Backbone of each chain as nested JSON, in Angstrom:
{
  "chains": [
    {"id": "A", "residues": [
      {"number": 1, "name": "MET", "atoms": {"N": [52.316, 77.075, -116.441], "CA": [51.566, 77.052, -115.169], "C": [51.715, 78.338, -114.497]}},
      {"number": 2, "name": "ILE", "atoms": {"N": [50.654, 78.857, -114.033], "CA": [50.664, 80.198, -113.267], "C": [51.319, 79.993, -111.984]}},
      {"number": 3, "name": "PRO", "atoms": {"N": [52.19, 80.916, -111.595], "CA": [52.902, 80.731, -110.303], "C": [51.98, 80.821, -109.091]}},
      {"number": 4, "name": "LEU", "atoms": {"N": [52.366, 80.105, -107.992], "CA": [51.514, 80.04, -106.845], "C": [51.273, 81.436, -106.181]}},
      {"number": 5, "name": "TYR", "atoms": {"N": [52.295, 82.258, -106.336], "CA": [52.171, 83.594, -105.754], "C": [50.994, 84.328, -106.252]}},
      {"number": 6, "name": "TYR", "atoms": {"N": [50.651, 84.189, -107.531], "CA": [49.469, 84.9, -108.047], "C": [48.196, 84.496, -107.464]}},
      {"number": 7, "name": "TYR", "atoms": {"N": [48.056, 83.181, -107.257], "CA": [46.819, 82.645, -106.515], "C": [46.765, 83.272, -105.133]}},
      {"number": 8, "name": "LEU", "atoms": {"N": [47.847, 83.314, -104.434], "CA": [47.869, 83.788, -103.096], "C": [47.58, 85.272, -103.023]}},
      {"number": 9, "name": "VAL", "atoms": {"N": [48.068, 86.03, -103.938], "CA": [47.731, 87.467, -103.965], "C": [46.274, 87.696, -104.29]}},
      {"number": 10, "name": "LEU", "atoms": {"N": [45.725, 86.869, -105.266], "CA": [44.289, 86.994, -105.534], "C": [43.448, 86.632, -104.257]}},
      {"number": 11, "name": "SER", "atoms": {"N": [43.847, 85.638, -103.581], "CA": [43.14, 85.299, -102.338], "C": [43.224, 86.342, -101.321]}},
      {"number": 12, "name": "ALA", "atoms": {"N": [44.375, 86.904, -101.172], "CA": [44.529, 87.969, -100.143], "C": [43.642, 89.237, -100.532]}},
      {"number": 13, "name": "ALA", "atoms": {"N": [43.652, 89.507, -101.846], "CA": [42.794, 90.644, -102.344], "C": [41.339, 90.327, -102.095]}},
      {"number": 14, "name": "MET", "atoms": {"N": [40.867, 89.153, -102.368], "CA": [39.494, 88.711, -102.089], "C": [39.141, 88.812, -100.653]}},
      {"number": 15, "name": "PHE", "atoms": {"N": [40.087, 88.387, -99.825], "CA": [39.752, 88.471, -98.365], "C": [39.793, 89.879, -97.887]}},
      {"number": 16, "name": "SER", "atoms": {"N": [40.596, 90.797, -98.432], "CA": [40.557, 92.165, -98.019], "C": [39.329, 92.849, -98.486]}},
      {"number": 17, "name": "ILE", "atoms": {"N": [38.871, 92.555, -99.714], "CA": [37.62, 93.089, -100.183], "C": [36.425, 92.742, -99.233]}},
      {"number": 18, "name": "GLY", "atoms": {"N": [36.449, 91.38, -98.865], "CA": [35.401, 90.944, -97.939], "C": [35.44, 91.62, -96.565]}},
      {"number": 19, "name": "ALA", "atoms": {"N": [36.683, 91.816, -96.078], "CA": [36.823, 92.441, -94.79], "C": [36.409, 93.911, -94.852]}},
      {"number": 20, "name": "LEU", "atoms": {"N": [36.825, 94.626, -95.969], "CA": [36.399, 95.962, -96.18], "C": [34.896, 96.101, -96.195]}},
      {"number": 21, "name": "GLY", "atoms": {"N": [34.258, 95.221, -96.959], "CA": [32.794, 95.265, -97.032], "C": [32.187, 94.983, -95.67]}},
      {"number": 22, "name": "MET", "atoms": {"N": [32.695, 94.057, -94.883], "CA": [32.198, 93.776, -93.652], "C": [32.261, 95.038, -92.722]}},
      {"number": 23, "name": "LEU", "atoms": {"N": [33.401, 95.729, -92.802], "CA": [33.579, 96.944, -91.973], "C": [32.632, 98.078, -92.372]}},
      {"number": 24, "name": "THR", "atoms": {"N": [32.408, 98.269, -93.701], "CA": [31.77, 99.456, -94.137], "C": [30.262, 99.284, -94.335]}},
      {"number": 25, "name": "THR", "atoms": {"N": [29.783, 98.087, -94.597], "CA": [28.39, 97.989, -94.871], "C": [27.501, 98.094, -93.661]}},
      {"number": 26, "name": "ARG", "atoms": {"N": [26.26, 98.39, -93.898], "CA": [25.26, 98.422, -92.791], "C": [24.139, 97.473, -93.085]}},
      {"number": 27, "name": "ASN", "atoms": {"N": [24.183, 96.852, -94.266], "CA": [23.131, 95.919, -94.671], "C": [23.505, 94.552, -94.322]}},
      {"number": 28, "name": "ALA", "atoms": {"N": [22.535, 93.747, -93.689], "CA": [22.851, 92.405, -93.23], "C": [23.065, 91.443, -94.345]}},
      {"number": 29, "name": "ILE", "atoms": {"N": [22.36, 91.674, -95.478], "CA": [22.549, 90.776, -96.68], "C": [23.913, 90.976, -97.246]}},
      {"number": 30, "name": "LYS", "atoms": {"N": [24.374, 92.268, -97.319], "CA": [25.738, 92.464, -97.845], "C": [26.772, 91.888, -96.886]}},
      {"number": 31, "name": "LEU", "atoms": {"N": [26.447, 91.891, -95.627], "CA": [27.417, 91.341, -94.662], "C": [27.572, 89.815, -94.903]}},
      {"number": 32, "name": "LEU", "atoms": {"N": [26.443, 89.168, -95.158], "CA": [26.492, 87.711, -95.485], "C": [27.348, 87.491, -96.767]}},
      {"number": 33, "name": "MET", "atoms": {"N": [27.132, 88.372, -97.732], "CA": [27.909, 88.186, -98.979], "C": [29.378, 88.432, -98.8]}},
      {"number": 34, "name": "CYS", "atoms": {"N": [29.707, 89.231, -97.891], "CA": [31.163, 89.538, -97.622], "C": [31.741, 88.359, -96.859]}},
      {"number": 35, "name": "ILE", "atoms": {"N": [31.001, 87.716, -95.944], "CA": [31.465, 86.54, -95.237], "C": [31.676, 85.422, -96.287]}},
      {"number": 36, "name": "GLU", "atoms": {"N": [30.843, 85.314, -97.262], "CA": [30.928, 84.363, -98.289], "C": [32.241, 84.651, -99.108]}},
      {"number": 37, "name": "LEU", "atoms": {"N": [32.508, 85.889, -99.431], "CA": [33.699, 86.196, -100.131], "C": [34.987, 85.847, -99.389]}},
      {"number": 38, "name": "MET", "atoms": {"N": [34.989, 86.069, -98.061], "CA": [36.12, 85.669, -97.317], "C": [36.371, 84.175, -97.289]}},
      {"number": 39, "name": "LEU", "atoms": {"N": [35.241, 83.446, -97.144], "CA": [35.326, 81.925, -97.078], "C": [35.91, 81.434, -98.39]}},
      {"number": 40, "name": "ASN", "atoms": {"N": [35.44, 82.036, -99.536], "CA": [35.917, 81.616, -100.82], "C": [37.383, 81.991, -101.047]}},
      {"number": 41, "name": "ALA", "atoms": {"N": [37.855, 83.069, -100.39], "CA": [39.315, 83.41, -100.451], "C": [40.076, 82.18, -99.835]}},
      {"number": 42, "name": "ALA", "atoms": {"N": [39.64, 81.744, -98.677], "CA": [40.224, 80.588, -98.078], "C": [40.244, 79.391, -98.944]}},
      {"number": 43, "name": "ASN", "atoms": {"N": [39.115, 79.233, -99.673], "CA": [38.984, 78.114, -100.646], "C": [39.971, 78.226, -101.705]}},
      {"number": 44, "name": "ILE", "atoms": {"N": [40.262, 79.323, -102.189], "CA": [41.25, 79.497, -103.31], "C": [42.658, 79.174, -102.776]}},
      {"number": 45, "name": "ASN", "atoms": {"N": [42.939, 79.564, -101.569], "CA": [44.24, 79.145, -101.024], "C": [44.372, 77.701, -100.908]}},
      {"number": 46, "name": "LEU", "atoms": {"N": [43.337, 77.039, -100.404], "CA": [43.375, 75.606, -100.23], "C": [43.629, 74.944, -101.58]}},
      {"number": 47, "name": "VAL", "atoms": {"N": [42.862, 75.307, -102.533], "CA": [42.976, 74.588, -103.838], "C": [44.259, 74.941, -104.515]}},
      {"number": 48, "name": "ALA", "atoms": {"N": [44.744, 76.084, -104.418], "CA": [46.072, 76.409, -104.971], "C": [47.192, 75.606, -104.383]}},
      {"number": 49, "name": "PHE", "atoms": {"N": [47.186, 75.528, -103.039], "CA": [48.21, 74.724, -102.436], "C": [48.098, 73.232, -102.709]}},
      {"number": 50, "name": "SER", "atoms": {"N": [46.751, 72.757, -102.802], "CA": [46.59, 71.398, -103.17], "C": [47.126, 71.045, -104.564]}},
      {"number": 51, "name": "ARG", "atoms": {"N": [46.972, 72.023, -105.429], "CA": [47.513, 71.79, -106.858], "C": [49.001, 71.828, -106.795]}},
      {"number": 52, "name": "TYR", "atoms": {"N": [49.66, 72.716, -106.068], "CA": [51.099, 72.894, -106.277], "C": [51.889, 71.927, -105.334]}},
      {"number": 53, "name": "LEU", "atoms": {"N": [51.206, 71.39, -104.271], "CA": [51.921, 70.369, -103.469], "C": [51.667, 68.99, -104.006]}},
      {"number": 54, "name": "GLY", "atoms": {"N": [50.729, 68.827, -104.943], "CA": [50.445, 67.478, -105.429], "C": [49.716, 66.642, -104.402]}},
      {"number": 55, "name": "ASN", "atoms": {"N": [48.955, 67.301, -103.567], "CA": [48.231, 66.591, -102.439], "C": [46.787, 66.912, -102.634]}},
      {"number": 56, "name": "ILE", "atoms": {"N": [45.866, 65.906, -102.665], "CA": [44.515, 66.136, -102.99], "C": [43.622, 66.595, -101.752]}},
      {"number": 57, "name": "ASP", "atoms": {"N": [44.224, 66.542, -100.548], "CA": [43.437, 66.727, -99.372], "C": [42.838, 68.183, -99.258]}},
      {"number": 58, "name": "GLY", "atoms": {"N": [43.563, 69.075, -99.951], "CA": [43.064, 70.53, -99.889], "C": [41.753, 70.709, -100.604]}},
      {"number": 59, "name": "GLN", "atoms": {"N": [41.595, 69.964, -101.641], "CA": [40.381, 70.089, -102.435], "C": [39.14, 69.424, -101.696]}},
      {"number": 60, "name": "VAL", "atoms": {"N": [39.491, 68.336, -100.992], "CA": [38.398, 67.771, -100.168], "C": [38.012, 68.702, -99.019]}},
      {"number": 61, "name": "PHE", "atoms": {"N": [39.018, 69.391, -98.464], "CA": [38.773, 70.345, -97.41], "C": [37.975, 71.501, -97.894]}},
      {"number": 62, "name": "ALA", "atoms": {"N": [38.269, 71.915, -99.22], "CA": [37.48, 73.026, -99.807], "C": [35.991, 72.694, -99.997]}},
      {"number": 63, "name": "THR", "atoms": {"N": [35.828, 71.363, -100.302], "CA": [34.399, 70.936, -100.433], "C": [33.668, 70.996, -99.062]}},
      {"number": 64, "name": "PHE", "atoms": {"N": [34.387, 70.654, -97.988], "CA": [33.775, 70.744, -96.673], "C": [33.528, 72.28, -96.374]}},
      {"number": 65, "name": "ILE", "atoms": {"N": [34.431, 73.152, -96.753], "CA": [34.171, 74.526, -96.397], "C": [32.971, 75.03, -97.173]}},
      {"number": 66, "name": "ILE", "atoms": {"N": [32.813, 74.62, -98.486], "CA": [31.597, 75.032, -99.209], "C": [30.328, 74.638, -98.524]}},
      {"number": 67, "name": "SER", "atoms": {"N": [30.341, 73.41, -97.992], "CA": [29.079, 72.908, -97.396], "C": [28.803, 73.669, -96.052]}},
      {"number": 68, "name": "ILE", "atoms": {"N": [29.908, 73.979, -95.327], "CA": [29.719, 74.692, -94.095], "C": [29.209, 76.08, -94.387]}},
      {"number": 69, "name": "ALA", "atoms": {"N": [29.715, 76.713, -95.475], "CA": [29.335, 78.033, -95.923], "C": [27.783, 77.998, -96.252]}},
      {"number": 70, "name": "ALA", "atoms": {"N": [27.416, 76.894, -96.924], "CA": [25.973, 76.801, -97.234], "C": [25.053, 76.771, -95.984]}},
      {"number": 71, "name": "ALA", "atoms": {"N": [25.528, 76.014, -95.002], "CA": [24.776, 75.926, -93.727], "C": [24.728, 77.242, -93.099]}},
      {"number": 72, "name": "GLU", "atoms": {"N": [25.9, 77.912, -93.003], "CA": [26.015, 79.307, -92.391], "C": [25.112, 80.274, -93.059]}},
      {"number": 73, "name": "VAL", "atoms": {"N": [25.016, 80.31, -94.434], "CA": [24.199, 81.28, -95.086], "C": [22.736, 80.976, -94.893]}},
      {"number": 74, "name": "ALA", "atoms": {"N": [22.386, 79.68, -94.765], "CA": [20.904, 79.373, -94.593], "C": [20.486, 79.848, -93.23]}},
      {"number": 75, "name": "VAL", "atoms": {"N": [21.306, 79.565, -92.178], "CA": [20.962, 80.036, -90.89], "C": [20.974, 81.586, -90.767]}},
      {"number": 76, "name": "GLY", "atoms": {"N": [21.956, 82.153, -91.392], "CA": [22.07, 83.655, -91.396], "C": [20.9, 84.372, -92.093]}},
      {"number": 77, "name": "LEU", "atoms": {"N": [20.507, 83.794, -93.249], "CA": [19.323, 84.376, -93.889], "C": [18.058, 84.248, -92.992]}},
      {"number": 78, "name": "ALA", "atoms": {"N": [17.931, 83.096, -92.332], "CA": [16.807, 82.946, -91.528], "C": [16.772, 83.971, -90.389]}},
      {"number": 79, "name": "ILE", "atoms": {"N": [17.962, 84.178, -89.78], "CA": [18.061, 85.191, -88.739], "C": [17.806, 86.543, -89.32]}},
      {"number": 80, "name": "VAL", "atoms": {"N": [18.204, 86.953, -90.49], "CA": [17.964, 88.21, -91.09], "C": [16.441, 88.442, -91.364]}},
      {"number": 81, "name": "LEU", "atoms": {"N": [15.849, 87.302, -91.783], "CA": [14.384, 87.417, -92.022], "C": [13.616, 87.61, -90.708]}},
      {"number": 82, "name": "THR", "atoms": {"N": [14.022, 86.933, -89.607], "CA": [13.38, 87.149, -88.331], "C": [13.56, 88.612, -87.805]}},
      {"number": 83, "name": "ILE", "atoms": {"N": [14.803, 89.089, -88.016], "CA": [15.179, 90.404, -87.616], "C": [14.301, 91.396, -88.347]}},
      {"number": 84, "name": "TYR", "atoms": {"N": [14.104, 91.142, -89.644], "CA": [13.337, 92.109, -90.454], "C": [11.883, 92.018, -89.943]}},
      {"number": 85, "name": "ARG", "atoms": {"N": [11.377, 90.916, -89.646], "CA": [9.965, 90.842, -89.178], "C": [9.784, 91.501, -87.796]}},
      {"number": 86, "name": "VAL", "atoms": {"N": [10.79, 91.418, -86.979], "CA": [10.603, 91.971, -85.667], "C": [10.919, 93.465, -85.672]}},
      {"number": 87, "name": "HIS", "atoms": {"N": [11.906, 93.923, -86.351], "CA": [12.368, 95.336, -86.251], "C": [11.906, 96.068, -87.493]}},
      {"number": 88, "name": "GLY", "atoms": {"N": [11.589, 95.518, -88.552], "CA": [11.222, 96.218, -89.739], "C": [12.374, 96.786, -90.533]}},
      {"number": 89, "name": "THR", "atoms": {"N": [13.656, 96.351, -90.179], "CA": [14.785, 96.868, -90.861], "C": [15.869, 95.8, -90.735]}},
      {"number": 90, "name": "ILE", "atoms": {"N": [16.802, 95.811, -91.702], "CA": [18.031, 94.966, -91.529], "C": [19.23, 95.78, -91.447]}},
      {"number": 91, "name": "ASP", "atoms": {"N": [19.111, 97.031, -91.108], "CA": [20.291, 97.893, -90.819], "C": [20.785, 97.568, -89.486]}},
      {"number": 92, "name": "PHE", "atoms": {"N": [22.075, 97.147, -89.436], "CA": [22.646, 96.666, -88.142], "C": [22.906, 97.841, -87.201]}},
      {"number": 93, "name": "GLN", "atoms": {"N": [23.007, 99.05, -87.743], "CA": [23.185, 100.213, -86.896], "C": [21.959, 100.653, -86.063]}},
      {"number": 94, "name": "LYS", "atoms": {"N": [20.791, 100.227, -86.608], "CA": [19.519, 100.671, -86.059], "C": [18.986, 99.616, -85.064]}},
      {"number": 95, "name": "ILE", "atoms": {"N": [19.601, 98.443, -85.034], "CA": [19.062, 97.4, -84.115], "C": [19.845, 97.435, -82.837]}},
      {"number": 96, "name": "LYS", "atoms": {"N": [19.183, 97.839, -81.809], "CA": [19.855, 98.118, -80.528], "C": [19.83, 96.96, -79.638]}},
      {"number": 97, "name": "GLU", "atoms": {"N": [19.038, 95.983, -79.848], "CA": [18.986, 94.836, -78.971], "C": [18.64, 93.578, -79.711]}},
      {"number": 98, "name": "MET", "atoms": {"N": [18.971, 92.49, -79.204], "CA": [18.578, 91.201, -79.748], "C": [17.646, 90.578, -78.794]}},
      {"number": 99, "name": "ARG", "atoms": {"N": [16.316, 90.66, -79.051], "CA": [15.329, 90.121, -78.12], "C": [14.593, 89.028, -78.789]}},
      {"number": 100, "name": "TRP", "atoms": {"N": [13.819, 88.366, -77.981], "CA": [13.087, 87.151, -78.386], "C": [12.057, 87.507, -79.401]}}
    ]},
    {"id": "B", "residues": [
      {"number": 1, "name": "MET", "atoms": {"N": [29.309, 101.215, -79.099], "CA": [30.194, 100.954, -80.316], "C": [30.672, 102.215, -80.897]}},
      {"number": 2, "name": "ARG", "atoms": {"N": [31.934, 102.333, -81.143], "CA": [32.443, 103.569, -81.814], "C": [32.233, 103.476, -83.33]}},
      {"number": 3, "name": "HIS", "atoms": {"N": [32.145, 104.605, -83.938], "CA": [31.905, 104.599, -85.411], "C": [33.197, 105.261, -86.0]}},
      {"number": 4, "name": "TYR", "atoms": {"N": [33.986, 104.443, -86.675], "CA": [35.095, 105.002, -87.333], "C": [34.74, 105.437, -88.764]}},
      {"number": 5, "name": "ASN", "atoms": {"N": [35.417, 106.476, -89.325], "CA": [34.948, 106.936, -90.639], "C": [35.547, 106.072, -91.751]}},
      {"number": 6, "name": "LEU", "atoms": {"N": [35.018, 106.179, -92.902], "CA": [35.301, 105.318, -93.993], "C": [36.731, 105.311, -94.429]}},
      {"number": 7, "name": "THR", "atoms": {"N": [37.363, 106.511, -94.363], "CA": [38.757, 106.541, -94.78], "C": [39.651, 105.697, -93.917]}},
      {"number": 8, "name": "PHE", "atoms": {"N": [39.394, 105.753, -92.671], "CA": [40.236, 104.991, -91.631], "C": [40.112, 103.469, -91.98]}},
      {"number": 9, "name": "LYS", "atoms": {"N": [38.853, 103.012, -92.202], "CA": [38.686, 101.536, -92.484], "C": [39.376, 101.174, -93.767]}},
      {"number": 10, "name": "VAL", "atoms": {"N": [39.278, 102.028, -94.842], "CA": [39.926, 101.702, -96.165], "C": [41.46, 101.7, -95.913]}},
      {"number": 11, "name": "ILE", "atoms": {"N": [41.956, 102.596, -95.122], "CA": [43.49, 102.601, -94.909], "C": [43.855, 101.345, -94.173]}},
      {"number": 12, "name": "VAL", "atoms": {"N": [43.079, 100.985, -93.16], "CA": [43.387, 99.792, -92.364], "C": [43.38, 98.554, -93.263]}},
      {"number": 13, "name": "VAL", "atoms": {"N": [42.349, 98.413, -94.051], "CA": [42.262, 97.176, -94.87], "C": [43.338, 97.224, -95.935]}},
      {"number": 14, "name": "PHE", "atoms": {"N": [43.756, 98.336, -96.528], "CA": [44.788, 98.388, -97.498], "C": [46.175, 98.017, -96.862]}},
      {"number": 15, "name": "MET", "atoms": {"N": [46.363, 98.445, -95.608], "CA": [47.59, 98.164, -94.95], "C": [47.664, 96.64, -94.657]}},
      {"number": 16, "name": "PHE", "atoms": {"N": [46.549, 96.06, -94.318], "CA": [46.469, 94.658, -94.068], "C": [46.803, 93.864, -95.421]}},
      {"number": 17, "name": "LEU", "atoms": {"N": [46.276, 94.344, -96.506], "CA": [46.497, 93.707, -97.772], "C": [47.924, 93.89, -98.181]}},
      {"number": 18, "name": "TRP", "atoms": {"N": [48.474, 95.012, -97.949], "CA": [49.908, 95.211, -98.196], "C": [50.859, 94.29, -97.384]}},
      {"number": 19, "name": "LEU", "atoms": {"N": [50.413, 94.129, -96.117], "CA": [51.174, 93.253, -95.189], "C": [51.158, 91.782, -95.732]}},
      {"number": 20, "name": "LEU", "atoms": {"N": [49.962, 91.428, -96.098], "CA": [49.801, 89.985, -96.605], "C": [50.625, 89.817, -97.856]}},
      {"number": 21, "name": "ILE", "atoms": {"N": [50.575, 90.759, -98.761], "CA": [51.297, 90.576, -100.044], "C": [52.822, 90.586, -99.786]}},
      {"number": 22, "name": "ALA", "atoms": {"N": [53.302, 91.493, -98.856], "CA": [54.69, 91.543, -98.588], "C": [55.123, 90.239, -97.923]}},
      {"number": 23, "name": "ILE", "atoms": {"N": [54.367, 89.62, -97.08], "CA": [54.741, 88.283, -96.517], "C": [54.713, 87.275, -97.605]}},
      {"number": 24, "name": "LEU", "atoms": {"N": [53.709, 87.199, -98.502], "CA": [53.629, 86.171, -99.502], "C": [54.816, 86.285, -100.478]}},
      {"number": 25, "name": "ALA", "atoms": {"N": [55.227, 87.547, -100.721], "CA": [56.444, 87.691, -101.645], "C": [57.707, 87.22, -101.14]}},
      {"number": 26, "name": "LYS", "atoms": {"N": [57.843, 87.354, -99.778], "CA": [59.121, 86.942, -99.187], "C": [59.218, 85.387, -98.89]}},
      {"number": 27, "name": "ALA", "atoms": {"N": [57.984, 84.759, -98.753], "CA": [58.145, 83.402, -98.351], "C": [58.677, 82.467, -99.433]}},
      {"number": 28, "name": "LYS", "atoms": {"N": [59.369, 81.413, -99.051], "CA": [59.776, 80.404, -100.033], "C": [58.974, 79.185, -99.813]}},
      {"number": 29, "name": "TRP", "atoms": {"N": [58.006, 78.882, -100.824], "CA": [57.124, 77.789, -100.653], "C": [57.775, 76.553, -101.122]}},
      {"number": 30, "name": "TYR", "atoms": {"N": [57.546, 75.485, -100.386], "CA": [58.021, 74.139, -100.87], "C": [56.95, 73.734, -101.945]}},
      {"number": 31, "name": "LEU", "atoms": {"N": [57.384, 73.544, -103.099], "CA": [56.531, 72.995, -104.158], "C": [56.85, 71.597, -104.435]}},
      {"number": 32, "name": "GLY", "atoms": {"N": [55.787, 70.775, -104.345], "CA": [56.009, 69.263, -104.44], "C": [56.263, 68.802, -105.798]}},
      {"number": 33, "name": "PRO", "atoms": {"N": [56.113, 67.534, -106.005], "CA": [56.32, 66.991, -107.336], "C": [55.221, 67.381, -108.262]}},
      {"number": 34, "name": "ALA", "atoms": {"N": [55.276, 66.97, -109.514], "CA": [54.294, 67.387, -110.484], "C": [52.842, 67.043, -110.06]}},
      {"number": 35, "name": "SER", "atoms": {"N": [51.947, 67.857, -110.688], "CA": [50.602, 67.713, -110.339], "C": [49.98, 66.411, -110.77]}},
      {"number": 36, "name": "PHE", "atoms": {"N": [48.708, 66.198, -110.363], "CA": [48.093, 64.944, -110.598], "C": [47.037, 64.959, -111.685]}},
      {"number": 37, "name": "GLN", "atoms": {"N": [46.58, 63.877, -112.058], "CA": [45.625, 63.791, -113.145], "C": [44.308, 63.308, -112.576]}},
      {"number": 38, "name": "GLY", "atoms": {"N": [43.227, 63.791, -113.286], "CA": [41.898, 63.253, -112.929], "C": [41.493, 63.648, -111.596]}},
      {"number": 39, "name": "THR", "atoms": {"N": [41.352, 64.965, -111.376], "CA": [41.188, 65.357, -109.918], "C": [39.809, 65.06, -109.447]}},
      {"number": 40, "name": "ALA", "atoms": {"N": [38.749, 65.138, -110.246], "CA": [37.373, 64.875, -109.791], "C": [37.245, 63.491, -109.26]}},
      {"number": 41, "name": "ARG", "atoms": {"N": [37.809, 62.459, -109.944], "CA": [37.763, 61.116, -109.48], "C": [38.499, 60.916, -108.206]}},
      {"number": 42, "name": "ALA", "atoms": {"N": [39.683, 61.63, -108.15], "CA": [40.556, 61.441, -107.003], "C": [39.778, 62.078, -105.769]}},
      {"number": 43, "name": "VAL", "atoms": {"N": [39.293, 63.298, -105.974], "CA": [38.616, 63.94, -104.866], "C": [37.421, 63.045, -104.357]}},
      {"number": 44, "name": "GLY", "atoms": {"N": [36.621, 62.453, -105.26], "CA": [35.511, 61.632, -104.892], "C": [35.97, 60.369, -104.145]}},
      {"number": 45, "name": "GLU", "atoms": {"N": [37.024, 59.791, -104.631], "CA": [37.52, 58.603, -103.903], "C": [38.053, 58.914, -102.465]}},
      {"number": 46, "name": "LYS", "atoms": {"N": [38.678, 60.037, -102.38], "CA": [39.219, 60.524, -101.058], "C": [38.059, 60.848, -100.187]}},
      {"number": 47, "name": "LEU", "atoms": {"N": [37.023, 61.445, -100.729], "CA": [35.895, 61.905, -99.896], "C": [35.118, 60.657, -99.33]}},
      {"number": 48, "name": "PHE", "atoms": {"N": [35.12, 59.61, -100.078], "CA": [34.276, 58.481, -99.588], "C": [35.182, 57.345, -98.986]}},
      {"number": 49, "name": "THR", "atoms": {"N": [36.49, 57.594, -98.841], "CA": [37.331, 56.49, -98.142], "C": [37.843, 57.106, -96.882]}},
      {"number": 50, "name": "SER", "atoms": {"N": [38.774, 58.022, -96.959], "CA": [39.513, 58.43, -95.755], "C": [38.784, 59.607, -95.057]}},
      {"number": 51, "name": "TYR", "atoms": {"N": [37.861, 60.261, -95.774], "CA": [37.141, 61.361, -95.154], "C": [35.664, 61.091, -95.129]}},
      {"number": 52, "name": "VAL", "atoms": {"N": [35.283, 59.844, -94.897], "CA": [33.863, 59.515, -94.884], "C": [33.204, 59.932, -93.571]}},
      {"number": 53, "name": "TYR", "atoms": {"N": [33.95, 59.945, -92.517], "CA": [33.369, 60.379, -91.263], "C": [33.079, 61.809, -91.159]}},
      {"number": 54, "name": "PRO", "atoms": {"N": [33.997, 62.745, -91.549], "CA": [33.652, 64.19, -91.661], "C": [32.494, 64.357, -92.652]}},
      {"number": 55, "name": "PHE", "atoms": {"N": [32.478, 63.585, -93.739], "CA": [31.34, 63.758, -94.655], "C": [30.005, 63.492, -94.053]}},
      {"number": 56, "name": "GLU", "atoms": {"N": [29.891, 62.449, -93.192], "CA": [28.586, 62.253, -92.533], "C": [28.262, 63.239, -91.509]}},
      {"number": 57, "name": "VAL", "atoms": {"N": [29.334, 63.737, -90.849], "CA": [29.096, 64.866, -89.906], "C": [28.595, 66.054, -90.528]}},
      {"number": 58, "name": "VAL", "atoms": {"N": [29.155, 66.353, -91.765], "CA": [28.687, 67.551, -92.508], "C": [27.267, 67.351, -92.995]}},
      {"number": 59, "name": "ALA", "atoms": {"N": [26.915, 66.106, -93.342], "CA": [25.524, 65.858, -93.702], "C": [24.579, 66.075, -92.591]}},
      {"number": 60, "name": "ILE", "atoms": {"N": [24.93, 65.572, -91.377], "CA": [24.112, 65.866, -90.188], "C": [24.028, 67.437, -89.889]}},
      {"number": 61, "name": "LEU", "atoms": {"N": [25.13, 68.073, -90.053], "CA": [25.141, 69.551, -89.789], "C": [24.253, 70.257, -90.784]}},
      {"number": 62, "name": "LEU", "atoms": {"N": [24.287, 69.91, -92.012], "CA": [23.428, 70.512, -93.044], "C": [21.938, 70.309, -92.771]}},
      {"number": 63, "name": "LEU", "atoms": {"N": [21.622, 69.113, -92.295], "CA": [20.257, 68.767, -91.949], "C": [19.791, 69.66, -90.756]}},
      {"number": 64, "name": "ALA", "atoms": {"N": [20.778, 69.755, -89.738], "CA": [20.347, 70.568, -88.526], "C": [20.174, 71.993, -88.937]}},
      {"number": 65, "name": "ALA", "atoms": {"N": [21.061, 72.498, -89.81], "CA": [20.914, 73.893, -90.232], "C": [19.695, 74.171, -91.029]}},
      {"number": 66, "name": "MET", "atoms": {"N": [19.298, 73.223, -91.916], "CA": [18.124, 73.371, -92.671], "C": [16.881, 73.437, -91.727]}},
      {"number": 67, "name": "VAL", "atoms": {"N": [16.828, 72.444, -90.738], "CA": [15.64, 72.439, -89.804], "C": [15.644, 73.723, -89.01]}},
      {"number": 68, "name": "GLY", "atoms": {"N": [16.787, 74.158, -88.547], "CA": [16.844, 75.418, -87.803], "C": [16.406, 76.703, -88.626]}},
      {"number": 69, "name": "ALA", "atoms": {"N": [16.857, 76.671, -89.909], "CA": [16.459, 77.831, -90.72], "C": [14.954, 77.875, -91.016]}},
      {"number": 70, "name": "ILE", "atoms": {"N": [14.43, 76.636, -91.316], "CA": [12.963, 76.601, -91.538], "C": [12.175, 77.006, -90.317]}},
      {"number": 71, "name": "TYR", "atoms": {"N": [12.688, 76.524, -89.13], "CA": [11.967, 76.837, -87.906], "C": [12.029, 78.352, -87.629]}},
      {"number": 72, "name": "MET", "atoms": {"N": [13.203, 78.964, -87.84], "CA": [13.251, 80.399, -87.583], "C": [12.534, 81.181, -88.599]}},
      {"number": 73, "name": "ALA", "atoms": {"N": [12.404, 80.734, -89.823], "CA": [11.728, 81.513, -90.857], "C": [10.22, 81.352, -90.82]}},
      {"number": 74, "name": "LYS", "atoms": {"N": [9.707, 80.5, -89.936], "CA": [8.257, 80.36, -89.865], "C": [7.598, 81.632, -89.256]}},
      {"number": 75, "name": "LYS", "atoms": {"N": [6.363, 81.831, -89.634], "CA": [5.76, 83.025, -89.026], "C": [5.236, 82.82, -87.668]}},
      {"number": 76, "name": "GLU", "atoms": {"N": [4.97, 81.51, -87.3], "CA": [4.293, 81.239, -86.006], "C": [5.323, 81.476, -84.826]}},
      {"number": 77, "name": "VAL", "atoms": {"N": [6.598, 81.545, -85.222], "CA": [7.614, 81.618, -84.098], "C": [7.456, 82.992, -83.365]}},
      {"number": 78, "name": "LEU", "atoms": {"N": [7.011, 84.015, -84.028], "CA": [6.982, 85.338, -83.485], "C": [5.861, 85.515, -82.585]}},
      {"number": 79, "name": "LYS", "atoms": {"N": [4.798, 84.701, -82.614], "CA": [3.618, 84.897, -81.82], "C": [3.831, 84.442, -80.433]}}
    ]}
  ]
}
């Protein structure tokens, strides 16, 4: 059995990659992908602890996180689409205001 | 909004990752008894017995998000 520490390090690395992507990218789609990466890092933690503690609740909670992430990405993509129609770009540095 | 350069961001994120790994290496995790069998069945049963109320709330949330996304993505909204 793989030690728990490896899963946690993998999760920390995934979270850091997502945070670095969020800090460096200027593309809205890439930003959504990085948010998804960070949510999935949390999922890995939950499932690993669920496995090693012998408690199934973590996997149920991971299922809920996946569904919340789906809702978040749907709304985020709709917002990006609207921003592209209004401003003609999805570069966050070029959008100076959020208007109707 | 200030713009920091790329090197600074990379250094900050790597320091954060190093901090996380250092904490994880030091911690003593309580590991429970042996693992369980048949996880998919157990997850399904748990999802529909003790977590059925959050399950319904998530269903309503997904419906609301879908309706909101479709409304925002319509072309008539901008007019």
